[in-house]
VOPAGU-2260 file (C-alpha; in pm, 1 decimal, decimal comma):
REM VOPAGU-2260
SITE   aa  ch    i         X         Y         Z
SITE  MET   A    0    1162,5   -3081,0   -3486,4
SITE  THR   A    1     912,4   -3072,0   -3770,3
SITE  MET   A    2     703,4   -2765,9   -3846,3
SITE  LYS   A    3     396,6   -2949,5   -3715,6
SITE  GLY   A    4     581,8   -3038,6   -3398,7
SITE  ALA   A    5     690,5   -2679,5   -3351,1
SITE  LEU   A    6     333,4   -2557,0   -3395,0
SITE  LEU   A    7     206,2   -2813,4   -3144,6
SITE  ALA   A    8     474,9   -2706,3   -2898,7
SITE  LEU   A    9     376,2   -2342,5   -2939,4
SITE  CYS   A   10      10,7   -2429,1   -2888,9
SITE  GLY   A   11     104,5   -2618,9   -2576,2
SITE  LEU   A   12     299,4   -2322,5   -2439,0
SITE  SER   A   13       6,5   -2094,8   -2519,4
SITE  LEU   A   14    -235,3   -2322,4   -2333,9
SITE  MET   A   15       2,9   -2340,0   -2038,2
SITE  ALA   A   16      25,4   -1960,1   -2031,2
SITE  GLN   A   17    -352,0   -1925,9   -2046,0
SITE  SER   A   18    -384,0   -2183,8   -1768,0
SITE  ALA   A   19    -135,9   -1991,8   -1554,1
SITE  LEU   A   20    -330,6   -1671,0   -1607,1
SITE  ALA   A   21    -651,9   -1846,2   -1508,4
SITE  GLN   A   22    -519,5   -1961,2   -1172,5
SITE  ASN   A   23    -685,0   -1833,1    -859,4
SITE  ILE   A   24    -485,1   -1626,2    -613,7
SITE  ARG   A   25    -551,1   -1560,6    -246,7
SITE  VAL   A   26    -583,0   -1204,0    -118,2
SITE  LEU   A   27    -555,7   -1108,4     248,9
SITE  VAL   A   28    -748,5    -785,5     315,0
SITE  THR   A   29    -682,6    -578,3     625,6
SITE  ASN   A   30    -695,5    -214,0     737,8
SITE  ASP   A   31    -638,1      17,1    1034,0
SITE  ASP   A   32    -989,2     168,8    1058,4
SITE  GLY   A   33   -1137,5    -152,9    1193,7
SITE  ILE   A   34   -1322,2    -442,4    1034,2
SITE  GLY   A   35   -1654,1    -253,4    1041,9
SITE  ALA   A   36   -1524,6      50,5     849,5
SITE  PRO   A   37   -1679,8     129,3     508,7
SITE  GLY   A   38   -1347,7     133,3     322,2
SITE  ILE   A   39   -1260,2    -230,1     382,2
SITE  ALA   A   40   -1617,2    -333,8     298,5
SITE  ALA   A   41   -1597,7    -150,5     -34,5
SITE  VAL   A   42   -1270,9    -309,2    -143,7
SITE  VAL   A   43   -1376,3    -657,6     -29,6
SITE  ASP   A   44   -1704,4    -628,7    -219,0
SITE  GLU   A   45   -1521,9    -517,6    -534,2
SITE  LEU   A   46   -1259,0    -792,0    -509,3
SITE  GLN   A   47   -1531,4   -1051,4    -465,7
SITE  LEU   A   48   -1665,3    -966,7    -810,2
SITE  ASN   A   49   -1355,7   -1140,4    -948,4
SITE  PRO   A   50   -1416,5   -1519,4    -945,6
SITE  ASN   A   51   -1041,5   -1582,4    -961,4
SITE  LEU   A   52    -974,2   -1433,3    -618,7
SITE  ILE   A   53   -1002,6   -1606,8    -282,2
SITE  ILE   A   54   -1055,7   -1339,6     -17,2
SITE  ASP   A   55    -958,5   -1361,9     349,8
SITE  ILE   A   56   -1041,7   -1072,6     584,2
SITE  VAL   A   57    -832,3   -1014,8     896,4
SITE  ALA   A   58    -855,0    -667,1    1045,8
SITE  PRO   A   59    -845,1    -489,1    1380,8
SITE  ALA   A   60   -1165,1    -515,0    1580,7
SITE  THR   A   61   -1164,1    -137,7    1637,8
SITE  ASN   A   62   -1012,1     173,2    1483,5
SITE  GLN   A   63    -632,4     166,1    1513,9
SITE  SER   A   64    -539,6     466,8    1301,3
SITE  GLY   A   65    -196,4     614,9    1358,9
SITE  THR   A   66     -40,7     297,7    1499,5
SITE  THR   A   67     202,2     262,5    1204,9
SITE  ASP   A   68     367,5     -84,4    1203,1
SITE  GLY   A   69     373,6    -131,7    1579,9
SITE  PHE   A   70     286,3    -460,5    1746,3
SITE  THR   A   71      96,7    -546,7    2064,3
SITE  SER   A   72     327,2    -713,8    2315,1
SITE  ALA   A   73      46,0    -840,3    2540,4
SITE  PRO   A   74    -189,8   -1123,6    2436,7
SITE  PHE   A   75    -469,5   -1014,5    2205,8
SITE  GLY   A   76    -803,1   -1171,6    2121,2
SITE  VAL   A   77    -917,9   -1312,4    1789,1
SITE  ALA   A   78   -1286,5   -1358,1    1706,8
SITE  ALA   A   79   -1527,1   -1371,9    1416,5
SITE  GLY   A   80   -1620,1   -1033,2    1276,8
SITE  THR   A   81   -1807,3    -887,7     982,0
SITE  THR   A   82   -1760,4    -596,4     747,1
SITE  ALA   A   83   -2020,4    -323,4     712,4
SITE  THR   A   84   -2174,7    -515,8     422,6
SITE  GLY   A   85   -2185,0    -847,6     603,3
SITE  ASP   A   86   -1875,4   -1031,0     481,4
SITE  VAL   A   87   -1736,6   -1260,6     749,9
SITE  GLY   A   88   -1376,4   -1227,8     856,4
SITE  THR   A   89   -1155,2   -1227,3    1162,9
SITE  ALA   A   90   -1145,8    -936,9    1408,4
SITE  VAL   A   91    -819,2    -897,1    1599,3
SITE  SER   A   92    -819,5    -696,0    1921,0
SITE  GLY   A   93    -480,1    -551,7    1838,9
SITE  LYS   A   94    -307,8    -326,7    1591,1
SITE  PRO   A   95    -293,6    -355,4    1210,7
SITE  ALA   A   96      47,0    -523,0    1232,5
SITE  ASP   A   97     -97,9    -781,1    1471,3
SITE  ALA   A   98    -382,4    -853,1    1229,0
SITE  VAL   A   99    -149,4    -897,2     932,1
SITE  MET   A  100     101,3   -1114,1    1115,0
SITE  TRP   A  101    -174,6   -1332,1    1259,3
SITE  GLY   A  102    -320,2   -1370,6     910,3
SITE  LEU   A  103      17,8   -1459,8     763,7
SITE  PHE   A  104     158,8   -1690,6    1027,4
SITE  SER   A  105    -108,1   -1829,1    1259,9
SITE  GLY   A  106    -174,5   -2116,9    1022,5
SITE  VAL   A  107    -549,9   -2069,9    1060,0
SITE  ILE   A  108    -583,1   -1942,7     701,9
SITE  PRO   A  109    -357,8   -2021,5     402,9
SITE  ALA   A  110     -81,5   -1777,6     317,5
SITE  PRO   A  111    -187,9   -1512,0      64,3
SITE  ASP   A  112     -34,9   -1422,5    -268,4
SITE  ILE   A  113     -88,2   -1051,2    -203,2
SITE  VAL   A  114    -205,3    -831,2      85,1
SITE  VAL   A  115    -442,0    -535,1      47,7
SITE  SER   A  116    -457,4    -281,0     331,8
SITE  GLY   A  117    -743,1     -28,3     326,7
SITE  ILE   A  118    -923,6     150,7     190,6
SITE  ASN   A  119    -834,7     405,4     455,5
SITE  ALA   A  120   -1055,4     701,9     541,1
SITE  GLY   A  121    -804,0     979,7     476,7
SITE  GLN   A  122    -497,6    1017,2     259,1
SITE  ASN   A  123    -158,4     877,3     360,3
SITE  ILE   A  124      86,5    1093,1     168,2
SITE  GLY   A  125     427,7    1240,3     243,1
SITE  ARG   A  126     709,0    1069,2     429,4
SITE  TYR   A  127     600,5    1156,8     781,5
SITE  VAL   A  128     247,3    1021,8     742,1
SITE  ALA   A  129     322,1     726,5     513,6
SITE  GLU   A  130     635,0     606,4     689,7
SITE  ASP   A  131     594,6     710,9    1052,2
SITE  LEU   A  132     223,4     736,8    1123,8
SITE  SER   A  133     -11,7     541,2     899,0
SITE  GLY   A  134    -142,4     206,9    1021,6
SITE  THR   A  135    -267,9     138,2     669,2
SITE  VAL   A  136      80,7     166,7     521,5
SITE  GLY   A  137     225,6       3,8     833,5
SITE  ALA   A  138      17,8    -309,9     780,2
SITE  ALA   A  139     131,3    -332,1     417,4
SITE  SER   A  140     492,6    -272,6     521,1
SITE  VAL   A  141     482,1    -559,7     769,7
SITE  ALA   A  142     355,2    -794,7     499,5
SITE  ALA   A  143     615,4    -680,4     246,7
SITE  ARG   A  144     900,8    -727,7     494,1
SITE  ARG   A  145     793,1   -1084,6     546,3
SITE  GLY   A  146     786,8   -1167,9     177,1
SITE  PHE   A  147     430,6   -1082,6      70,2
SITE  PRO   A  148     362,9    -814,8    -195,4
SITE  ALA   A  149     122,4    -556,0     -57,2
SITE  ILE   A  150     -98,6    -263,3    -148,7
SITE  ALA   A  151    -193,6      20,5      87,0
SITE  ALA   A  152    -491,1     221,1     -39,0
SITE  SER   A  153    -637,6     543,5      98,1
SITE  LEU   A  154    -912,7     787,8       1,1
SITE  ALA   A  155    -921,8    1163,4      57,0
SITE  LEU   A  156   -1039,0    1264,1     402,0
SITE  GLY   A  157   -1409,4    1338,6     424,2
SITE  SER   A  158   -1525,4    1133,3     126,2
SITE  GLY   A  159   -1774,1     853,1     173,0
SITE  ASP   A  160   -1766,5     714,5    -182,1
SITE  TYR   A  161   -1508,4     437,3    -201,7
SITE  SER   A  162   -1632,8     287,1    -528,9
SITE  GLN   A  163   -1375,0     432,9    -768,2
SITE  ALA   A  164   -1086,2     362,9    -533,1
SITE  ALA   A  165   -1207,2       6,4    -479,0
SITE  LYS   A  166   -1232,2     -49,8    -854,0
SITE  TYR   A  167    -877,7      69,3    -914,5
SITE  VAL   A  168    -737,2    -148,4    -634,6
SITE  ALA   A  169    -924,6    -448,7    -776,1
SITE  ASN   A  170    -780,7    -375,3   -1120,4
SITE  VAL   A  171    -428,0    -360,1    -976,4
SITE  VAL   A  172    -482,3    -695,5    -805,0
SITE  GLU   A  173    -608,7    -844,6   -1133,3
SITE  ASP   A  174    -300,7    -708,4   -1312,8
SITE  PHE   A  175     -88,3    -874,5   -1045,2
SITE  ARG   A  176    -273,6   -1202,1   -1100,3
SITE  THR   A  177    -265,6   -1211,3   -1478,7
SITE  LYS   A  178      58,6   -1040,6   -1576,6
SITE  PRO   A  179     399,6   -1132,7   -1434,5
SITE  ARG   A  180     545,1    -782,1   -1465,9
SITE  LEU   A  181     394,3    -638,4   -1148,2
SITE  GLY   A  182     477,9    -940,6    -935,1
SITE  LYS   A  183     835,3    -935,7   -1060,6
SITE  LYS   A  184     874,8    -565,0   -1001,0
SITE  MET   A  185     740,0    -599,2    -646,1
SITE  THR   A  186     992,1    -873,3    -566,7
SITE  SER   A  187    1322,6    -764,8    -419,5
SITE  LYS   A  188    1621,3    -857,7    -637,6
SITE  ASN   A  189    1874,3    -872,2    -354,7
SITE  GLY   A  190    1818,7   -1226,3    -233,1
SITE  LEU   A  191    1628,7   -1109,9      74,5
SITE  ASP   A  192    1283,1   -1259,5     109,8
SITE  MET   A  193    1116,6    -923,1      85,1
SITE  ARG   A  194     866,8    -752,0    -140,8
SITE  LEU   A  195     775,1    -397,1    -230,9
SITE  LEU   A  196     446,5    -229,9    -146,4
SITE  LEU   A  197     236,9      18,1    -340,3
SITE  ASN   A  198     101,9     319,8    -153,5
SITE  ILE   A  199    -206,4     439,3    -345,0
SITE  ASN   A  200    -399,6     756,9    -261,8
SITE  PHE   A  201    -723,9     875,0    -425,1
SITE  PRO   A  202    -820,7    1242,9    -436,5
SITE  VAL   A  203   -1176,7    1371,8    -449,0
SITE  CYS   A  204   -1253,4    1656,1    -688,6
SITE  SER   A  205   -1501,9    1926,4    -587,0
SITE  SER   A  206   -1476,6    2056,7    -943,3
SITE  GLY   A  207   -1320,5    1906,2   -1251,1
SITE  SER   A  208   -1226,6    1538,1   -1250,3
SITE  ILE   A  209    -936,5    1312,0   -1158,6
SITE  LYS   A  210    -658,5    1373,8   -1410,9
SITE  GLY   A  211    -515,2    1024,2   -1410,2
SITE  VAL   A  212    -265,3     810,3   -1223,5
SITE  ALA   A  213      78,8     944,7   -1132,9
SITE  VAL   A  214     356,5     708,2   -1023,9
SITE  VAL   A  215     563,5     932,0    -798,6
SITE  PRO   A  216     791,2     918,0    -492,7
SITE  LEU   A  217     687,8    1026,1    -146,2
SITE  ALA   A  218     727,2    1396,4     -76,1
SITE  GLU   A  219    1072,6    1474,6      56,1
SITE  SER   A  220    1185,0    1421,3     413,0
SITE  GLN   A  221    1126,9    1780,7     520,3
SITE  ASP   A  222     756,0    1724,4     469,5
SITE  LEU   A  223     549,8    1761,7     786,6
SITE  ILE   A  224     195,8    1631,7     728,4
SITE  GLY   A  225     190,8    1797,0     389,7
SITE  ARG   A  226     350,8    2123,9     494,3
SITE  VAL   A  227     705,4    2156,5     360,6
SITE  VAL   A  228     959,0    2323,9     585,0
SITE  ASN   A  229    1142,8    2582,2     375,5
SITE  GLY   A  230    1365,0    2709,4     654,0
SITE  TYR   A  231    1373,2    2851,0    1005,5
SITE  MET   A  232    1338,7    3210,2    1116,8
SITE  SER   A  233    1464,3    3356,8    1440,0
SITE  THR   A  234    1187,7    3472,9    1671,2
SITE  GLY   A  235    1416,6    3596,1    1943,9
SITE  PRO   A  236    1752,2    3525,3    2106,0
SITE  GLY   A  237    1809,8    3150,0    2078,0
SITE  THR   A  238    1459,3    3070,1    1948,2
SITE  TYR   A  239    1347,5    2970,7    1602,2
SITE  GLN   A  240    1027,5    2883,9    1420,8
SITE  ALA   A  241     978,0    2673,3    1107,6
SITE  GLU   A  242     878,6    2851,9     788,6
SITE  PHE   A  243     633,8    2643,8     585,3
SITE  SER   A  244     544,5    2646,0     220,1
SITE  THR   A  245     183,3    2693,4     118,6
SITE  THR   A  246     147,0    2325,9      23,0
SITE  ASN   A  247    -150,9    2177,6     202,0
SITE  ALA   A  248    -207,2    1802,1     177,7
SITE  PHE   A  249    -573,2    1849,8     267,6
SITE  THR   A  250    -660,4    2087,8     -16,5
SITE  ILE   A  251    -729,4    1931,4    -356,9
SITE  ASP   A  252    -767,2    2128,9    -679,3
SITE  CYS   A  253    -834,0    1909,6    -984,3
SITE  THR   A  254    -848,2    2210,9   -1216,7
SITE  THR   A  255    -483,7    2319,2   -1198,1
SITE  PRO   A  256    -274,0    2305,5   -1518,0
SITE  LEU   A  257      -8,5    2084,8   -1353,7
SITE  ASP   A  258      39,4    1769,8   -1559,6
SITE  LYS   A  259     369,7    1627,8   -1435,6
SITE  PRO   A  260     371,6    1603,3   -1055,6
SITE  THR   A  261     698,9    1516,1    -886,7
SITE  SER   A  262     577,5    1380,2    -551,1
SITE  ASP   A  263     275,3    1210,6    -398,8
SITE  ILE   A  264     158,0    1527,8    -225,4
SITE  GLU   A  265     189,7    1731,2    -543,8
SITE  ALA   A  266       7,0    1463,3    -743,1
SITE  PHE   A  267    -272,5    1415,6    -490,0
SITE  THR   A  268    -339,0    1784,2    -427,5
SITE  ASN   A  269    -352,8    1849,8    -803,2
SITE  GLY   A  270    -610,1    1582,7    -879,4
SITE  PHE   A  271    -403,0    1274,7    -957,7
SITE  ILE   A  272    -427,8     929,3    -805,2
SITE  SER   A  273     -80,6     894,0    -655,7
SITE  VAL   A  274      93,5     555,8    -667,3
SITE  THR   A  275     422,6     521,2    -480,6
SITE  PRO   A  276     627,8     200,2    -484,8
SITE  MET   A  277     789,1     174,3    -140,5
SITE  ASN   A  278    1071,3     -29,7       6,5
SITE  PRO   A  279     944,1    -166,9     340,2
SITE  THR   A  280    1285,1    -159,9     505,4
SITE  LEU   A  281    1546,8     105,4     564,9
SITE  THR   A  282    1821,5    -126,1     437,0
SITE  PRO   A  283    1934,9     -12,4      89,1
SITE  ASP   A  284    1893,7    -364,2     -48,7
SITE  SER   A  285    2152,8    -476,9    -303,2
SITE  LYS   A  286    2353,1    -156,0    -258,7
SITE  VAL   A  287    2478,0    -287,9      74,7
SITE  LYS   A  288    2762,2    -471,0    -102,1
SITE  LYS   A  289    2882,9    -138,0    -241,6
SITE  PHE   A  290    2961,6     -31,9     114,4
SITE  LYS   A  291    3183,5    -331,2     198,4
SITE  PHE   A  292    3483,8     -99,3     206,4
SITE  LEU   A  293    3354,4      34,8     538,6
SITE  ALA   A  294    3463,2    -292,7     700,1
SITE  LYS   A  295    3825,7    -205,4     621,6
SITE  ILE   A  296    3821,3     127,2     807,1
SITE  PRO   A  297    4017,2      89,0    1134,9
SITE  PHE   A  298    3821,8     102,1    1459,1
SITE  SER   A  299    4120,5     142,8    1689,8
């Protein structure tokens, strides 16, 4: 190939790359607070500022907080609904998981490239809340298990200003659209048609300011709604009571000197936006093959 031919080829690849980056993507937005909640309106409005995004809204008709990833076994209704700022979507008279699965597989709307769940009114941090309680995270988990990358976003309890959280979520979605790194990292490498989800939580500072973004794991399994069980004390013959640490997932201090948090609760309560990549299944993915030796252990 001549030098001119090589340059033309490079220009062609550059144009192809720019074209790929300019492609529109479809975003399915849902939540667990209900289609009329302010959080979903804020994130939809922010996403709509990006002309490269096609937004579909499918959310529960009413507040379904605390329903995790559970489904409704009985028939549920689907009707037109609107957000608090007047954007038209679909209201599902079921749980967040019902809304997501209907949006993904009913065939009424095209399949999305990414799912955004939230913005929830109240933080979803720590294993108990994020894994076993939150409908916001549950909706994102359902999508990720079925092969759709997802984001679950939540704002500190009691705050009514979703603007900063909405902006950050929109920026993450734009990064997903324009740069292959995030999409690749959110795709399981084990051959299963599964994706990861990002659990994002935004603190609110009464003094000081948000310190930054911390990518951290969920607080450990002994966490109980932000209170860590340090041990158990005997309160009488045969009776015990949990001893908790002073960690409180509902108290935020943005003025502490902590600069390297080690968990989502520690990050959030010390003024960081916590971002936790989560596996939506309990199966240890590609590590399963490392346990093949268990099949050789006798069972009789």
